[in-house]
Each structure stands twice: as structure tokens, then as C-alpha cells.
TORVO-314809 format. One record per atom (N, C-alpha, C, O, CB): x, y, z. Coordinates in pm, whole numbers, plus 32768, in hexadecimal, padded with zeros to 4 digits. Atoms other than C-alpha are relative to their C-alpha. Glycine has a CB too. Layout:
REM TORVO-314809
XYZ;...
***
This chain:
REM TORVO-314809
80547F898000;800080008000;8058807C8000;80B88086804D;7FA18000807A;7FB27F86800F;808581547F9C;7FAA80798021;7F34807E7FFF;803A800C7F72;804A7F877FDD;802182A88022;8059807A7FEB;80C780828023;7FCF7FFA8093;7FBD7F7F8007;808F84027FB7;7FC68056806F;7F4D806F8072;7FEE80437F74;80307FAD7F91;807984D980ED;800680947FDC;7FBD80E58016;80527FE6807D;7FFC7F75802E;80DA861A803C;804080077F77;809E7FBE7F5A;804E80598064;7FC37FE48082;812386947EDC;7FE0808F7FD9;7F6B80B67FD5;7FCF7F9C7F94;80157F76802A;815587F97E6D;806E802C7FA1;80E180027FB0;7FFA805E8078;7FA07FD38064;820088A67D48;7FF180957FE9;7F8180C97FE6;7FED7FB47F7B;80027F728021;82608A0E7D01;808580287FC2;80EE80177FFE;7FE38056807E;7F8D7FBD803E;83508AAE7C0C;80807FAB7FFF;80EA7FD8802A;801B80818049;7F8A8054800F;843889887BC9;80287FB1807B;80927F71807B;807080517FD8;7FE180487F84;842C88F57D29;7F877FAA8025;7F177FDC8030;802480638074;806A805B7FD5;835F87C27D8B;80277FC28085;80997F978098;7FE47F927F95;7FE9803A7F7B;833E87457EF0;7F9B7F8F8012;7F237FA37FFE;7FF2806C8073;805A80727FF1;82AF85EC7F36;802A7FA98075;80A07F8A8087;7FFC7FAE7F7F;7FEA80677F9A;828C85078060;7FA97F8A7FDD;7F347F987FBC;7FDF80368091;8047807A8024;822A839F8020;80217F928063;80937F858091;80227FD47F71;7FEF80747FA8;81F8826E80FC;7FD87F837FB2;7F6E7F7E7F74;7FAB800D8083;80228080803C;8207810C8077;80097F94806A;80697F8F80B8;805E7FE07F88;8001806F7FA1;81AC7FDB8143;80267F807FB8;7FEE7F607F4F;7F757FF38043;7FD98080803A;82577E9280FA;806A800E7F95;80A280797F7F;7F897FBB7FC7;7F9680058065;83467E2C7FE6;7FD980517F86;7F67804A7F57;801E7F6F7FD9;80187FB5807C;83687F157EBB;808380117FB5;80E680417FED;7FC0808A801E;7F8D7FED8057;845D7F127D9A;7FD8805D7F8E;7F6F804B7F50;80347F787FC9;801F7FA08069;846980327CA5;7FED7FB77F7B;80427F677F52;8071806B7FF4;801E8044807E;83C97FC17B61;803B804B7F89;8063800D7F26;7F6A7FF17FEE;7FCA7FAF806E;844080E27A85;808A80318028;8097808E8078;7FA180787FDE;7F787FD37FE4;85BA81017A91;801A80787FA7;800280727F2E;806A7F8E7FE7;80037F87804F;860182607A22;80738060801D;80C680498075;7F8080468017;7FAD7F8C7FE7;86C9839E7A0D;7FAE80797FD4;7F51806B7F85;808B7FF97FB4;80507F898020;8647850179F4;8053807D8014;80BE807A8052;7F8180058057;7FB47F837FFD;86B4866A79D6;7FEC804D8081;801E80BC8090;7FD980587F8B;80137FC07F7D;864586BC7B37;80667FCA8063;80927F57805B;7F717FE88034;7FB4802E7F8C;871C86AD7C6C;7F9C7FBF805F;7F2C7FEF8070;804E80768046;805880477FA3;868A85B97D67;80437FFC8089;80B17FC78099;7FE17F6E7FCD;7FD07FFF7F76;86BA85F17EDC;7FA67FA3804F;7F337FC6806C;80018093803D;804F806E7FCA;864184B17F83;80297FEB8092;809E7FD280AF;80137F7B7FAC;7FE280127F72;8627849580FF;7FA77F93803A;7F2D7F948025;7FEE8086804F;804B806E7FC4;85BE835C81BF;7FDE80218090;8037802F80E4;80517F7B7FF8;802E7FE77F77;84EE83A282F5;7FFB7F7D804E;80297F7580C0;7F7580438000;800A80847FC2;84A882348342;80207F967F98;80097FA97F21;7F737FE8803E;7FE88071805A;851680E882AF;808980047FC1;80E480497FF0;7F977FFE7F96;7F8080098045;862D809781BE;7FE67FE37F6C;7F7D7FAD7F48;805A7F93803F;800A8019808E;866A80848046;80897FDD7FC8;80EF80117FF4;7FC4807A7FB7;7F878019804D;876C7FF07F5F;7FFD80597F84;7F9880607F3F;800D7F697FD8;7FF27FAE8078;87E680E07E50;80697FC27FA6;80C97F857FD6;802680928024;7F9B802C805F;88A180867D15;8018806F7F9B;7FBF80947F4F;7FD57F7D7FB8;7FD67F9D8063;895D818E7C4E;80987FFA7FF4;80DD7FC6804C;7FCF808F8027;7F708008801B;8AB881B87BB9;80337F708006;80A57F578030;804D80568065;7FDC808F8006;8ABA803D7B8F;801C7FC28088;805D7F5A8091;80787FEF7FA9;7FE880347F7A;8ABC800A7D08;7F8080068054;7F2580558038;807180518045;807280077FA6;89C47FB37E1B;802080488083;808E803C80B9;7FD87F6D801B;7FF27FB97F80;8990808D7F50;7F877FE28057;7F177FD68025;8010809A7FE9;806E80127FA2;88BF80518087;7FE88083804A;804580BE8080;801E7F8D8063;80237F857FBA;8807817C8119;7F977FE1806A;7F3B7F928054;7FCC806C7F9D;805880187F8E;875681858269;7FC080818030;7FD980ED7FF9;804D7FBD8073;803C7F8B7FC0;868882708340;806C80658024;80D28042805F;7FB07FD6807D;7F9F7F987FE4;873D83BB835C;806580167F91;80BE806A7F9E;80487FE0807C;7FA47FF18070;87F18395820F;7FC9805E7F96;7F5080617F7C;801E7F777FC2;80217FA3806B;87F2849E80FF;80447FCD7F81;80BC7FB37F80;802D80938022;7FCA802E807F;881E84307F96;7FF780737F9D;7F8A80A27F7D;7FB47F817FCB;7FF87F948061;8890853C7EA1;80127FC17F77;80737F7A7F5F;807580638021;7FFE803C8085;884684DC7D38;8011806E7F98;7FBE80C87F8C;7F7F7FAF7FE4;7FDF7F9C8065;88E485A77C22;7FA27FF27F88;7F607F8C7F78;80937FF27FD3;80508007807A;883185F97ADC;80397F937FA4;80B27F7E7F9D;7FFE80897FB8;7FDC80668063;883284E279D7;80537F8E8039;809F7F4D7FF1;804C80407F8F;7FBE80737FC1;88B983E57AD0;7FA17F887FFA;7F337F8E8031;802980208093;805280788007;8831828A7A81;7FFA7FC3808C;80627FA980CA;80397F997F98;800C80327F78;87A682057BC7;7F807FB18013;7F207FC07FC7;800580748063;807880497FD9;86AD811A7C66;80097FE08095;80747FE680D0;7FF07F7D7FAC;8002802B7F75;864180AE7DC2;7FAD7F81800C;7F567F657FBA;7FC78070805C;804F80787FE7;85BB7F6B7E50;80037FE18095;8051801B80E0;80357F887FAE;8003802B7F76;85647EC67F99;807E7FB28023;80BA7F707FCD;7F847FAB801C;7F8880487FD3;86817E398066;7FE87F6A8005;80467F1C7FF5;802C80338089;8022808E7FFC;85CA7CEC8084;7F6A7FEF7FEF;7F1F80517FF1;80307FBF8084;808F801D8010;847A7C428052;7FB480178082;7F39801C8082;7FEC7F717FD1;80407FE97F7E;84377C7E81C5;7FFA80958023;7FDA80BA8095;804C7FB5806D;7FFE7F6F7FE9;84507DF8819E;7F768030802D;7F10800C7FF2;802B804B7F7F;807E7FCD7FCB;83447EAD826B;7FD480807FBA;7F6580B07FD1;800C801A8095;80257F858045;83487FE0818B;805A80748028;80BC80628070;7F6F8023801B;7FAE7F8B7FE1;83D2813E81A1;7FAD807F7FF2;7F4480817FB3;807B80067FA3;803E7F7C7FFE;837482AA81D2;806B80627FD4;80D180718016;7FC680258090;7F967FAB8034;843283A48101;7FC880857FCE;7F5180947FB3;80497FB97F8F;801E7F7D803A;8438850D808A;805F80157F8B;80D57FF57F93;80108073806A;7FAB7FDE8072;84B785797F35;7FE780917FD7;7F7580BE7FCE;7FE47FA07F89;80067F808045;850586D27EAE;80317FE87F72;80A17FB87F5E;8056806F8049;7FD47FFF808B;850F86DC7D31;801680927FD9;7FBD80E57FE9;7F977FBB7FA1;7FE07F768026;85BD88167CB3;803180007F70;80937FBD7F4F;806C803E8060;7FDA7FFA808C;85D188687B40;808E80357FF0;80BD80868040;7F9E80587FB2;7F787FD1801A;872A889C7AAF;800280977FEE;805A80DB8024;803A7FBB7F85;80037F708019;86C989F97A37;7FEF80508081;802780BC8090;7F8E80237F9F;80127FBC7F7F;865A8A567B96;80848001804F;80AA80668089;7F907FBB8052;7F8180077FB8;87A189DD7C2F;8068805C7FC0;80B5809E8004;80357F6F8005;7FA27FA88046;88668A947B23;7FE18092801D;803C80E58024;7FFB7FE67F69;80257F757FE0;87A18BD37B71;80318027808B;8052809B80A3;7F6880137FF6;7FC87FE47F7C;880E8BB47CDD;809380267FF3;80C380848033;7FEF7F85805F;7F727FE28013;89778BAD7C69;801580877FBC;807680CE7FD7;80437F927FAC;7FF57F7E8044;893A8CD97B89;7FEE80738063;803380D8805B;7F99800B7F8F;801A7F987F9C;88B08DA37CAC;806D8003806B;8096806E809A;7F787FE98042;7F9E800B7F94;89AE8D237DA9;80747FA77FD1;807D7F337FFB;7FBE7FC68082;7F988053803F;8AE18CAB7CE5;80627FC08061;80A07F5C803F;804C80527F9F;7FA2803B7FA2;8BAF8C667E1C;7FCE7F7C803A;801C7F2F8072;801C80628071;8036807F7FCD;8AC38B467E7B;802B7F8A7FA8;804E7F207FDC;7F6780078006;7FD980688060;8B128A7B7D3F;7FB77F7B801D;7FF57F13802D;80987FEA8005;804E80777FDD;89F789877D86;80037F957F94;800A7F1E7FB3;7F718028801B;7FFB8062806D;89FC88E37C2E;80837FB18009;80837F367FFD;7FF480467F75;7F7D80417FF4;8B6F889A7C57;80057FA6807C;803A7F378077;807080698007;7FFF804D7F84;8B3D88237DBE;7FB47F7C7FF0;7FE67F138018;7FC380538072;8052807A800D;8A28872B7D67;803B7FA17F99;802D7F277FA7;7F7180247FD9;7FC280578064;8AE386AA7C37;80777FB6803E;80937F43801B;802E80527F85;7F88803B7FC3;8C1786677D0D;7FE17FAC807C;80337F5A80A4;8062806C8024;8019803C7F7D;8B6985EA7E48;7F7E7FAE8007;7F4A7F978074;7FFB806B8068;807780547FF7;8A3C85177DE4;80257F7D8045;80987F50803E;7FC27FE57F73;7FE5807A7FB7;8A1A83DD7EB5;7FA77FF3807A;7F45803C8087;80917FFA8029;804E801D7F88;899683587FFF;804D8031807A;80C38012808B;7FE17F67800D;7FC17FC67F8A;89DF84118144;7FA97FE6807B;7F2F7FF08075;801780997FED;8049800B7F82;898083CA82AB;800C8084804B;807A80B28069;80367F8A8057;80007F7E7FBE;891A850D8354;80057FEE8097;7FC87F9380CE;7F8480517FD8;800280027F6E;8966855284C0;7F7D803E8031;7F2D806D7FE0;807C804D803B;80807FD27FC9;884E85BF85AB;7FE080907FD6;7F6D80AE7FB4;80017FF78098;80177F748024;887A8731855F;7FDD800C7F6C;7F8380587F48;807C80558020;801C7FFB808F;888086F883E6;7F767FC77FE1;7F307FF97F89;806B7FB37FB3;808680388014;8748861D83FC;7F9580668027;7F3180757FE1;7FEF7F808053;80607F9B7FD3;8693872D84BF;7FF580727F9A;7F8880A47F7F;80298038808A;80017F968065;86F9883083BA;7FAE7FD67F87;7F6280267F50;808F80237FD6;804D802C8075;866A875B82A2;7F6B7FFD801F;7F1B802E7FCF;802E7F757FD3;808F80087FDE;852187198354;7FC5808C8011;7F4E80A07FF4;7FED7FAF8081;802F7F767FF4;8506888E839E;7FE8803F7F77;7F8480847F63;806580548050;80147FC68085;853688F08231;7F897FBE7FBC;7F3E80017F75;807F7FEF7FA9;807580438038;843887E781CA;7F80803C8039;7F2180587FEF;80057F69801C;80767FC37FC0;833F887482C7;7FE5808A7FC6;7F7280AB7FA6;801480098099;80127F778031;837A89D9824D;7FCC80007F70;7F72804D7F4F;8084804D8008;802D8006808B;8351897D80DD;7F707FCC7FF7;7F207FFC7FA6;805D7FA77FAD;808880388000;821A88B18128;7F9B806A8029;7F3080747FED;7FF87F85805E;805B7F967FD3;817989D481E4;7FEE80687F93;7F7E80967F7A;803580438081;80087F9B806A;81CD8AC880CC;7FAD7FCD7F8A;7F5D80187F53;808C80277FD1;804980378071;814489E17FBE;7F6D7FE58021;7F197FE27FC8;80427F807FD2;808B80167FD7;8009899D8087;7FB38083800C;7F4480907FD9;7FFB7FB58085;80467F827FE5;7FB18AFF80F2;800F80677F90;7FB880BB7F7C;8032803C8081;7FE47FA78070;804B8BB87FC9;7FEA80948024;7F9A80D87FE4;7FAB7FDB7F8A;800C7F717FDD;806F8D0B8075;804280567F94;808580217F3C;8042801C808A;7FC47FA48060;80D98E3D7FAF;80987FEE7FFF;80D97FF08068;7FDA80938023;7F708010800D;82398E097F29;80347F788029;80AA7F698045;804580668050;7FD680827FCB;823F8C997F8A;806C7FBE7FA9;80C07F757FDD;7F887FA3800C;7F9A803C8055;830F8C357E5A;808C80378020;80EF7FEE8021;7FDF80187F6C;7F817FC57FD6;841E8D297EBE;80297FC78087;809F7FAB809F;7FF580998008;7FE3803B7F7D;84028CA48021;80387F747FF4;80927F4F803F;7F827FFD8056;7FCC80888016;84388B417FA1;809180047FD2;80E47FB88003;7FA97FB67F9A;7F777FF78033;856F8BA77EE2;80628028806E;80CE7FEF8079;800680657F8E;7FA77FD27F95;86028C5E800B;80167F928068;80857F80809A;7FC5807D8044;7FF4806D7FA0;85B98B3980F3;805D7F937FCB;80B27F618014;7F767FC68020;7FAB8065803D;865A8A428002;8092802C7FFA;80ED7FDF8017;7FCD7FDE7F75;7F777FCD800A;87898B1F7FCA;80457FFF8088;80BC7FDF8092;8000808F7FC7;7FC780027F79;87BD8B3E8142;80267F718026;80917F5A8060;7F9C80398066;7FE3808C7FDF;87A989C38168;80777FCD7FB0;80CF7F8B7FE6;7F857FA77FE6;7F8F802A8053;889489858043;8083803B8033;80EA7FF78034;7FE980287F6E;7F877FC07FCB;898C8A7C80D4;80347FB18079;80AB7F948083;7FE380948027;7FD7804D7F89;898D89BE821F;802E7F747FD9;808E7F408013;7F8D7FF88064;7FDA8086802B;899D886F816C;808C7FFD7FC6;80DD7FA77FEA;7F9C7FCC7F99;7F7D80008041;8ACB88C98097;8071801C8062;80E47FFA8048;800380677F90;7F997FE27F9D;8B83894181CD;80077F978070;80687F9380BC;7FE78088803C;800080617F92;8B22882382B5;80147F707FD1;803B7F1A8021;7F7E8009804D;7FF380898032;8B2986EF81D4;80937FE07FEA;80D980277FA2;7FAF7FEE7F7D;7F7380268009;8C78864081F3;800B7F6D7FDB;7FA87F257FD3;8049801D8085;7FE9808E8020;8D1484F48199;7FD57FA78075;7FBA7F308062;80947FE77FDF;802D80507F8D;8CB6848482F8;7F6E7FD87FF3;7F427F768030;8015804F8082;808D80218015;8B4B84868284;7FEC7F937F98;7F827F557F93;7FB4807B7FD7;8013805C8070;8B8983A5815A;7FE27F73802F;801E7F40808F;807B80007FA8;8024808A7FE2;8AE9824F8161;80527FA67FA4;804F7FB57F2A;7F667FE87FED;7FAD805A8051;8BD6813F80EE;7FA97F967FBF;7F347F857FE3;806E7FBF8057;8047806D8041;8B718022800D;7FDD7F958066;80267F8480C8;80537FC47F8D;802880687F9F;8AB97F0780BF;806A7F94800C;80BD7F817FB2;7F7B7FC27FD8;7F9B80667FE6;8B837DEE8153;80037F967F93;806A7F587F79;7FE77FBE8087;80078065806A;8B0B7D0B803C;805980247F8A;80727FD17F34;7F717FEF7FD0;7FA87FD3806D;8BEC7DD97F56;807F7FAB7FF8;80BD7FA47F8F;802580938014;7F8780527FFF;8D097CF27FBE;7FE67F747FC9;80457F287FB4;80377FF6808E;80208086802F;8C537BBD7F40;80267FF07F6E;802C80527F23;7F6C7FE18013;7FDD801C808B;8CB57B157DFA;7F8C80267FA4;7FA180587F35;80247F6B7FEE;80757FE18053;8B517B427D7A;7FFC80957FDF;7FEC80BB7F6B;7F7E7FD68047;80067F708017;8B567CBD7DA8;8073802F7FA8;806180837F50;8000804A8085;7F8D7FD88053;8CB37CDF7D16;7FE87FDC7F6F;800980297F15;80817FBC8033;801E80298089;8C447C1B7BE3;7F98805C7FC0;7FA680847F4D;7FCF7F6F7FFD;806A7FAA8035;8B097CED7BBA;8036808B7FE1;801580C57F79;7F8B80098063;7FC77F7A8018;8BCA7E347BDB;805880007F84;8057805F7F36;8051802F807A;7FAB80098078;8CC37DBF7AD4;7FAA7FF87F82;7FCA80357F1B;805D7F848009;805C800B8073;8BA37D6079EB;7FC080877FE3;7FB680B17F70;7F937F96801B;80407F7E8011;8AF67EAE7A27;806180657FC2;803A80B27F6A;7FCC80358087;7F9A7FA7803A;8C397F6C79DD;80137FE27F6C;801A803D7F19;80867FF0804B;7FEA8028808B;8C697EA6789D;7F8B802A7FA8;7F9F805D7F3A;80167F697FF8;80777FDE804F;8B037EDE7826;7FF380977FEB;7FD180C47F7D;7F827FCB8044;800D7F6E800E;8B038054786B;806A80387FA2;805180997F5A;800980448089;7F937FD18056;8C51807E77B7;7FEF7FD47F6F;802280137F13;80857FCF8035;800C80398086;8BEB7FAB768C;7F707FF77FD0;7F4F7FA67F7A;803E7F767FFC;808F800A801F;8A767FEC7675;7FE0801C7F6E;7F787FF07F3C;7FB380608057;801A7FE1808B;8A94806F7511;802E7F907FA1;801F7F9B7F27;804580827FDB;7FD780738050;8B227F22749A;7F947F948006;7F447F8F8064;80887FC88030;8060806E8003;8A547DF4743A;803D7F8A804A;80957F458017;7FDB7FD97F6C;7FC980697FA9;8A977D007554;7F957F958016;7F297FB2804B;8030803B8089;805F806C7FE7;89EA7BAF755C;80147FCB808D;807E7FDC80C9;80117F8E7F98;7FF780397F79;89A07B0276A3;80697F918005;80AE7F818069;7F787FC9802D;7F9B806A8005;8A7879DD7637;808D803C8007;80E48008804E;7FF17FAC7F7F;7F7C7FBF7FFE;8BA07AC775F8;801E803A808B;808F803380BA;800680707F96;7FED7FC67F7B;8B6A7B737747;80247F938064;807F7FA380B5;7F80804C802D;7FE5806F7FA5;8B607A277800;808D7FC87FEA;80D27FA6804A;7F987F927FEE;7F798032801E;8C9C79B3774F;806B80608033;80D380358066;80117FEB7F68;7F9F7F9B7FD3;8D4D7AFA77A2;80197FF78096;8089800A80C5;7FD0808C7FDB;7FF480047F6E;8D077ACF7916;800A7F728037;80047F5E80B1;7F898045803F;7FE7808A7FD6;8D397955791F;7F947FCB805F;7FB27F9380C8;80887FF58042;806F80377FB2;8BE078FD79A6;7F8D7FE07FA3;7F8680137F32;7FD38064806F;807380228054;8AA078697923;7FA6807A7FF1;7F9D80CD804C;7FB27F89803B;80567F8C8018;89AE7962788B;7F8980028061;7F56806D8083;7FCE80017F6F;807180067FA3;889B78E87974;802880368089;7FDD808180C8;7FCC7F6F800C;7FCE7FCE7F7F;896B79297AAD;801C80957FF6;7FFC80E18052;80807FB3802B;7FE27F738013;89E17A767A21;7F8280568008;7F8080BB804E;804580167F79;807F7FB48000;887C7AEF79E2;7FC28003808C;7F8D806980B8;7F9C7FC37F9C;804080087F7C;88067A787B37;8044805B8065;800080A580AC;80037F708033;7FBC7FAE7F9A;89127B217C0A;7FF780947FDC;7FF180E98035;80947FD6800E;80097F748028;89007C617B3C;7F79803B8027;7F7280AA805B;8017800E7F68;80867FD17FDB;87887C807B70;7FF080068097;7FAF806180CB;7F957FA37FC4;800C80057F6E;87A87C227CE0;803F807B8041;800780B280A0;80407F828036;7FB87F8F7FC3;88A17D397D2C;7FCD80867FCD;7FBC80E4801B;80947FF47FE5;801D7F7D803B;88397E4C7C3B;7F6C801C7FEB;7F4480907FDF;8046800B7F7C;808F7FF88023;86C57E087BFE;7FEC80217F6C;7F7D80437F43;7FBB80698058;80087FF08091;87127E317A8B;80147F7A7FBB;80607F257FE9;806880677FD0;7FDA8069805D;87077D2F7979;807680347FAD;808A80AD7FA2;7F887FD67FA4;7F8B7FD9804F;883F7D30789F;7FD8805F7F90;801680C77F7D;80477F847FC6;802B7FAC8070;87847DC07775;7FCF80898030;7FE580ED7FEC;7F907FBA7FB1;802C7F7F7FC9;86E57ECE7851;80778059801E;807580D18002;7FAE7FEA807F;7F8C7FB07FD9;88387F3C78CF;804880377F86;807580AA7F86;80607FAC8055;7FC27FD1807C;88CA7F507772;7FAC80707FC3;7FE180D87F9B;80107F8C7F9B;80587FA18044;879C800976E9;7FF680868047;7FF280EF8005;7F777FC57FF1;800F7F7F7FBA;877F810F77FB;808080547FEF;807880CF7FE9;7FE27FEA8097;7F857FB6801A;88ED816C77C8;800480327F6F;8037809F7F54;807B7FA8801C;80097FD3808B;88B3817B7651;7FA4807A7FF5;7FC480DB7FB0;7FCC7F8F7FA6;805F7F918008;8786825E7681;8038807E8041;802080ED8012;7F7A7FDA8042;7FBE7F8C7FC2;884B833E776C;805E80437F9D;806180BE7F93;804E7FD5807F;7FA77FC88066;894E836A7659;7FAF803F7F8F;7FD680A57F57;805D7F947FC8;80537FCC806D;883A839E755A;7FCB808B8020;7FC680E07FC7;7F8B7FA17FE5;80347F7B7FDE;87A984C67619;806B806B7FEB;804C80D97FBE;7FCF80028092;7F937FA18014;88FD85707611;8015801C7F6B;8026808F7F43;80827FCC803E;7FEE7FEF8090;89228533749B;7F8D804E7FC2;7FA2809E7F67;800E7F787FBD;80747FB88034;87C285B17458;800580948024;7FDB80E97FD7;7F7E7FC18034;7FF97F767FD2;880286EC7521;8075804D7FC2;806880C37FA1;800B80038096;7F847FB88020;8963873D74B3;802F7FF07F6F;808E80327F46;806C7FD1805A;7FD88011808C;897886C67347;7F8680087FA6;7F1380077FD3;80497F7A7FEC;806A80028065;88AF86D47207;7FFE7F7D7FB4;7FC67F747F47;801080747F9F;7FFB80828043;88F0856A71B0;7F737FC97FEB;7F1E7FD88043;80547F9C8051;8083803E8017;87C684B77113;7FE27F97806B;803D7F55809E;7FFA7FC07F74;802680607F98;870583E07206;80287F727FDA;80517F24802F;7F698007801A;7FD98085802D;874882AC7133;80957FE88016;80BE7F788037;7FDC7FED7F6B;7F70800D7FEA;88BF82EF714C;801F7FED8095;80777F9F80B9;804B807B7FC9;7FED800F7F70;88A8831572C7;7FDE7F72802C;80257F36807C;7FAA8066804D;802980887FDE;87EF81CB72DF;806D7F9C7FDA;808B7F408027;7F7D7FDB7FB9;7F97805B802E;8900811E7215;807F80108053;80C17FAD8074;801E80197F6D;7F897FE57FAF;8A1981C672DC;7FF87FBA8087;805D7F8E80BD;801280958014;801280367F7A;898681417420;7FE37F6A8001;7FC67F31806A;7F9080498046;800980928005;89687FDA73A8;7F737FC97FF7;7F607F51800B;80407FC98077;80898033800C;87F07FC37376;7FF07FB77F7B;80267FE27F15;7F998074800C;800F80538077;87877EBA727D;7FAF80467F93;7FC3802C7F1D;7FBE7F7D8025;80547FBA8061;86877F9E71D6;7FD380848039;7FD6809980B3;7F867FAA7FD8;80357F807FD5;85FB80FD71E3;7F817FED8051;7F68803380B3;7FE6805B7F87;807F801A7FBA;84AC8070724F;801A7FD68091;7FD6800580ED;7FB07F917FB8;7FE0802D7F79;85487FC0737C;803880718054;801A807D80CB;80637F8B7FFB;7FCA7F8C7FB9;860980FA73D9;7F90805C802D;7F8D808680A1;8063804D7FA7;806E7FA57FDE;84CE81D073CE;7FA97FC5806E;7F7D800D80C8;7FAB801E7F84;805180427F99;840D80D2749D;804680038087;8008802080ED;7FE17F6E7FD7;7FB37FFF7F83;852280B775A1;800A808C8039;7FFC80A180B2;808C7FC57FEA;7FF67F757FD4;854F822F75B0;7F7F802B8044;7F82806B80AD;8021805C7F8A;80827FD77FC8;83DC826275F1;7FE57FB88084;7FA27FEF80DB;7F8F7FE37F9C;8011804A7F82;83E381577702;803B804D8075;7FFE805680DF;80407F757FF6;7FBB7FBA7F93;84DB822177D0;7FE180958007;7FE080CF8073;80957FEE7FF1;80107F6E8002;849183857763;7F6F802D7FF1;7F5280A47FFE;805280397F8F;80907FEA800F;8317836D772A;7FDA804C7F81;7F64805B7F65;7FCC804C8076;801B7FBC807F;8337842C75E0;80607FCA7F96;80C27F877FB7;8010809C800F;7FAD8032806D;83CE83E0748B;8082804F7FF8;808B80BD802D;7FB480097F7A;7F827FB68012;853484407430;7FED80847FB5;802B80E97FD7;80647FAA7FB6;80187F87804D;84B2853D7333;7FC3806D8057;7FED80E08052;7FA47FE37F89;80407F9C7FAA;83D285E87431;8062802F806C;806480A58091;7F807FC58041;7F9B7FD97F9D;84EA85E27531;805E80697FC7;807C80CD8007;80507F85802F;7FA57FA28041;85D08691743D;7FBD80897FEF;7FFD80F08001;802F7FCB7F77;80477F828016;84C8879873F5;7FEA804B8082;7FF480C68086;7F7B7FE67FBC;80217FBF7F81;847287DC755F;807680068060;8079805780BD;7F8D7FB78043;7F8D800D7FA5;85C0877C7600;7FD07FE5808E;8008801780F0;8057807F7FFD;8032802C7F7E;84F586E57718;804F7F87802C;80857F3E7FD9;7F687FDF7FFA;7FCC807E7FCD;857F85D877FA;7F8C7FAF8036;7F187FD7802D;806C8017806D;8068805A7FD0;84C484BD7898;7FA380468061;7FD0809080B9;803E7F858042;80617FC87FA3;838785237946;7FE57F9C806E;7FD67F258054;7F7C80277FB9;801A80597F90;834D84957A9F;7F6E7FD78000;7F15802C7FF8;802680448086;808880318007;821B83BB7AA0;7FC08006808B;7FF47FCD80EB;7FFC7F727FC8;80477FF47F82;812484117BB1;7FA27F8A8010;7F537F6C7FB7;7FB280868008;805780717FE5;807782E87C4C;7F8080308043;7F7E80958089;80477F988058;807F7FE17FC0;7F0E82ED7CB9;80017FC5808D;7FEA7F4E809F;7F877FCA7FAD;7FF2802F7F77;7F3782D87E31;7FA2804C805C;7F7380B8803B;8090800F8030;80557FBF7F9F;7E6A83297F64;8048806F8049;80BE80868032;7FCD7F9C8063;7FC97F8E7FB8;7EA48450804C;7FF67FE88096;7F8E7FBF80C9;7FB680827FD9;7FFE80027F6F;7F09845081B9;803280878030;805280DE7FDF;805A7F8D8035;7FCE7F817FCC;7F738569829E;80437FEB8087;8007800480F0;7F8E8067800D;7FB580157F85;807D850F839D;80917FE77FD9;80B47FF27F64;7FC67F898054;7F738011801F;81F284C483BA;803A7F798027;80A37F547FF3;804D806B8041;7FCA80817FD4;822483728465;7F977F947FEA;7F287F9E801E;802B80068096;8065805D802E;8178824283D2;80217F6D8014;7FC87F1E8034;7FE780177F72;7FE2808D800B;823480FD83CA;7FE67FB28080;7FCF7F3A807B;808E7FF07FD7;801780437F82;820780AF853A;7F6B7FF38021;7F467FB38084;8047804A806E;808F80067FE4;808F80D88525;7FC27F7E7FD2;7FFA7F357F80;7FB880747FBE;8050806E8038;7F8C7FCB84F5;7FCD802F7F77;7FA680A27F67;7F877FD88060;80287FD68087;7F327FCA8383;7F6D7FE27FEA;7F387FFE7F7E;80567FB97F96;
***
């Protein structure tokens, strides 16, 4: 059961709190042009990005850079659920902050410091306070509330960039030392580096000296991606850059990225980006976040309650 407890958007900033009960694995593995500030109030989540797995718990802040391929899943089938808050901030909005206050360099900071961080008690309180302030502003919408939101966020970012240290960083889970995880990370590195080549499953299995059935199983178990999904999402990420920054024909881009046909490229592109390559090029839109039809609650602590 899923419940959105709050959702509000204004001028390139979206604030959302969501509670999920029980096991949940992200179905749409994605990347987007928004910055994602993900905070776990209760529960835990496994994240996979940069070809590595990270475990995040209550009190952890996950900073996700623009166009970073990422997904989350439950830590186990016995997962009781989680309660989280996300700030989505458009790239143009973050860039406008840097234009107004160039000494902050927020775009540079988030590009260099995305990852999973465990916040100390003071940092956790600061985050919950900024969430409360943004939620009140988006609910009541007093005169000048959009400016108030920007000022509140800028104040929080200023404190974050000065208080977040390597001591906050969350290391890879202990399972990272296992042979299975090492094999999966090596496979993920290989696929992301060679996604534009035509790689058969038989060739991949031969390259890593394991059966293709075992290879597929451990890769899905750790990453929550199928092999073809992982190749394709990296191809589509490259395709968006080529569509934005070059005038190459779409058919040429499809061939450059190893797609068997233009039709398959267009179908795959629409799967991840929700629009066709041609429309993407015309609008220069990135993936749109899909809103789920969920119920509404109004509180902050849920997982310990009777459901």
C-alpha cells in the first residue's frame, strides 16, 4: 500500500513525501534532468547507481545528480516499507541559483558530491525543518511564497555544503566484498563502457567465464536490472546527449548506439523518455516523472502504526 502524504510544486521545485508499506522495487529505472534530494525518515532502501549498490537507512540523505541512471529497491522480501521525502529541483532552477549567488556553485557541488550520506542529529533536524517550511509555504501560498521557498532552500543548501563532509559518506554495503558483487560490478562497468556495441549474452558470459544463466541471475539480483535493460538505458542516456548537442539524423544515432533498427530504437527511447526521439529533439525535454495514483495522508510517522 502506498500513500502520498504531501505533494506540491512551484516554479521548478517539487516537494513530495511518500510512505510505502511492504516490499517495493522501482519498476521504471530512469534518469532525469532534475536534481533529486532524497531523505529517508523511516526504513531503508538499496540504491544502485554508478554501477554500484548502496544501502541507505533512516537519517540518510541521497543526492542524485541530473541525468544519473539510478534505481532503488527493497533490502529484502521482509522489508516493512519506508517513509521518505524528495525534493525535485529543475536544472534551470539550480542554475539560476548559481547565477544569482555564484559563490555557492551548487551545480558544481552536486555534480561532484552526489551519493549517499548519513546525517548527524543536527543535519537531520535541519532537513526536517526545511521540509516543514516548504510544505507550509506550498500549502498556504502566502504572498511571495515562491521567493520564500527559494530563500529557504538556498539557506539549507548553504548549510549543507558547509557541513557535509566525508565523515557523512555511507560506504558500500558489506556484501561488496563478496565474489557475487565483485562480478556484478565488473559486468556493470563493462556494459556501461561498451553499451554502444552489439554484445550477445553468449559473448558476455564467455568474457566473464560464467554461464549466461548464472550471469543474468546475479546481475538482476544485485542491480534489479535485466542485462538488456542496463544496456538500453545507457544507450538512451547517450542518445539524449546526441539529440540535444548534434544534428545527426535519428537513424544515424540509432546505428551509432548499436540498435538493430530505427523502429527498435524509437520504441526503446519512448519506453524510458515517454516521448519519441524526434519530439525530444524538438522540445529538448528529458524524462518526465510519472505520477502514481495514490491516496493522501497527513502525518509524519507511519511505519510503526497498525495498517
